[in-house]
N, C-alpha and C positions, 0 to 999 in steps of 0.2 A: 504494500500500500504506500502511496505517496505520503511522505512524512508531513506534508502541509495539509493534507485532507482533514485530519483530525482537528487541526486548528480552525479550519473553516466550519466544521461541524460544531465545535465548541462556541463559535461566535454567532451561531444561528440565533436570530432574533426571537423566534416563536418557540417557546417551550411547550411541552405537552400540556402542562397545566394552563398556560396562557391561552392556548388554542381552545381548551374546553370552556374557559370563562368567556372568551370572545364569542364563540359559537352559541353558547347558552344565552348571552345577552342578545345576540342577533335573533335567535329563535323566539325568545320571550317578547321582544319588541315586535317581531313579525306576527306572532300569534295573539298576543294580548294587547299590544300597543304600548306597553311599558315594561320596564324591568327595574326592580329595586334590589338592594343587597339581600334582603330576606327572600326574595323570589329566586335569586341565583343560588343562595344557600340551600333552599328547599330542593331545587331542581338537581343540584349536584350532590346533595346529601352531605354537605359540609357545614361547619359552623359559620355564623354571620361574621365572627372575628376573622376567620380564614378568608372570607370573601373580601372583607374590608382591607386586609393586608394586600391581597392580590389586586384590588382596585387601585390602591395607592401606586403600586408598581405599574399597572397599565395606564394610569393617568400620567405618570412620569414619562412613559414612552410616547404619550400623545395618542393613545388608541381609544381611550374612554374618557367621557366627561360625566359629571354629576351635577344636575341643576339644583336650584334652591329647594325644590320639593323632594330631593334625593332620588330622582329618577336617573337611571344610567342610560347613556347613549353612546354608541360607537362613533368615533370620529370618522372622517372619510378614509383615513389610513386603516383604522381599526375595522371598519366595514369591509375594506378590501381584503385584509388578512383573513377575516372570518369567512368571507365568500370563497376565497382561495382554498381554505382548509375544508370547507363543506364540499366544494367541487372535487377536491382531491379524494375526500372520503367516498363520495358517490362513485367516482371512476374506479377507485381501488376495489370497492365492494363488487362492482360489476365485473372487473377484471378477475378478481379472485373467484367469484362464483361462476360466471359464464365461461371464462377461458380456462382457468385452472380447475374448475369443478369442485371447489370447496363449498361446504355448507354455509348457509347464511350467518350463523352465529360465529363460526371461525373466521369468516371473511370480515365481519364487522369488528371483531377483536383485533385482527391483524391490521386492518385499515386504520383503526384508532391509534395503533402504535406508530404509524409512519405518515399519516395524513398531513401533519404539520411540518414534515421535513422535506417534502418534495418541492423542488423549484417549480415556478410557473411553467417553464419550458418542459420539464419532465412530465408534469401533470398534463399539459396540453398534448404532448406526443403520446402519452399513454391513452388519453381519451381518443385520439385519432386511431390508434391501434385497436382499441376495443371496438370502436365504431366500424372499422374495417372488418374485424372478425365477426361482428354481429350483423353485418350487412346482408347476409343470406345469399350472397353470390356463390356460385359453384366453387370458386377458388377458396373463399372463406370457409365454406363447409368442409372442403377437402383438408384445409390446414387444421381445423378443429378436430376432425375425425382422425387425422394422422397423429396429432398430439395426444389425443385421448387413448390411442392404441399403442403409443410409443413406450418402449421399455428401455430405460437408461442402462447402457452398458459401456464399460471402459475397455478399449482395446488392450492396453497394458498401462500400468501406473505411470511408467516413464514416458509413454507417448500421449498421455491424456493432457489436454489443454485446460481442463477445469481443476484438476487436483494438484495441490502444491505440496502438502505435507502428509496427507492421508487420502486414500481413495474415498471419494464421496459416495460412491455406489455401495461400498461396504459399511459405511457409517449409518447405523440405525438412527432414526429420528430422535429417540430418547437418549442416545449416547451423549449428546451435547449437554443436555440438562443434567444428566448424572455427573458429568465432569465438572460442571459449574458448582453443583452441590458439594462435591468432594473437595473443593478448594477452601482453604481457611481464609481468614481476614487479610492475610498478607499477600494473597494471590497465588500462593504456592500450593501445589497439590497436597492434599491430606494423605497421610500414610494409609 
């Protein structure tokens, strides 16, 4: 991995938490016409104190305002961020369900994990790709059919362009989680 990529990731403006607060304010204002700290707290199942702390942070970024009646509004930038996250969420869920064949619950969970991290360019290209695959053309149907029937095989570990340290075909899905659980707080593998 490029040594500068992690720095770019760390500088990403929209945290997972901020994305949820922004999209919740967006949805509340769209559905009810207003959003207050108590409404956001109830919707996200967090304390009003937690919402207040996050609102201070979001106001400092210029993404949220609060009027004299304590109603929360997204600024133009905050609205843009919320809409981008919601668009990414919808596209990711469609991709994960329609293309990869995941169940709705798993797709929503995975989309939630990455919706706020995609660039507008990546989100737009993914949307175009999903639209192409959902277009119903013979070529699109053939690609989806080929993918769904495809069995991943490595020719040899040395010749594989995907595997770097371990064959990904041989790695069971739960192996990664078990390895993480086996690590102690120092990041070293537990005995």
